[in-house]
C-alpha positions in Angstrom: 24.9 -57.3 -0.6 22.2 -59.4 1.3 23.0 -61.9 4.0 24.0 -65.4 2.9 21.6 -67.0 4.7 19.1 -64.8 3.5 20.4 -65.5 0.1 20.3 -69.1 0.6 16.6 -69.0 1.4 15.7 -66.7 -1.6 17.8 -68.8 -4.0 16.3 -72.3 -2.8 20.0 -73.4 -2.5 21.6 -75.6 0.1 24.9 -74.2 0.8 26.3 -77.7 1.4 25.5 -78.2 -2.4 27.2 -75.0 -3.1 30.3 -75.8 -0.9 30.2 -79.2 -4.1 30.0 -76.8 -6.9 32.8 -76.5 -9.4 34.3 -72.9 -9.4 32.4 -72.3 -13.3 29.2 -73.4 -11.9 29.4 -70.9 -9.0 30.3 -68.0 -11.5 27.3 -69.1 -13.8 25.0 -69.2 -10.7 26.1 -65.9 -9.7 25.5 -64.4 -13.2 22.0 -65.4 -13.2 22.0 -63.8 -9.5 22.6 -65.7 -7.2 24.7 -63.8 -4.5 25.4 -67.0 -2.5 27.6 -68.6 -5.3 29.7 -65.3 -4.9 29.9 -66.0 -1.3 31.1 -69.5 -1.9 34.1 -68.9 -4.1 34.7 -65.6 -2.0 35.5 -68.0 0.8 37.1 -70.8 -1.0 39.9 -67.9 -2.2 39.8 -65.4 0.3 42.6 -66.7 2.6 45.1 -68.1 -0.8 44.1 -64.3 -2.4 45.6 -62.9 0.9 48.5 -64.9 1.3 49.6 -64.4 -1.9 49.1 -60.7 -1.9 51.1 -60.6 1.5 54.2 -62.8 0.0 54.3 -59.6 -2.0 53.7 -56.9 0.0 54.4 -58.0 3.7 52.0 -56.1 4.9 48.6 -57.5 6.1 46.2 -54.9 6.1 47.8 -54.2 2.3 47.5 -57.6 1.4 43.8 -58.1 2.6 43.0 -54.8 0.2 44.5 -55.7 -2.7 42.7 -59.3 -2.4 39.5 -57.6 -2.0 40.3 -55.3 -4.7 40.9 -58.5 -6.5 37.4 -60.3 -5.7 35.7 -56.7 -6.6 37.0 -56.7 -10.1 35.9 -60.6 -10.5 32.5 -59.4 -9.7 32.8 -56.3 -11.9 34.2 -58.8 -15.0 31.6 -61.5 -14.1 29.0 -60.0 -16.6 31.5 -60.4 -19.5 32.4 -63.7 -19.4 
């Protein structure tokens, strides 16, 4: 995955505009090849996903792995939406 700064430059997107986009808009942008849109979604939900997994697992490292796996499934499933 390319860096966020490079992605913003390549996509022409202003990161501040992406922060105001809805989840649906960001997923549509991601499916159209804008990796910076997924970066915004990841940052938006990362901490919540880890906290949710931690409440069940009570281990930070495992919770992070589970959260990352969930995001990987989103990436792999994005093309089917």
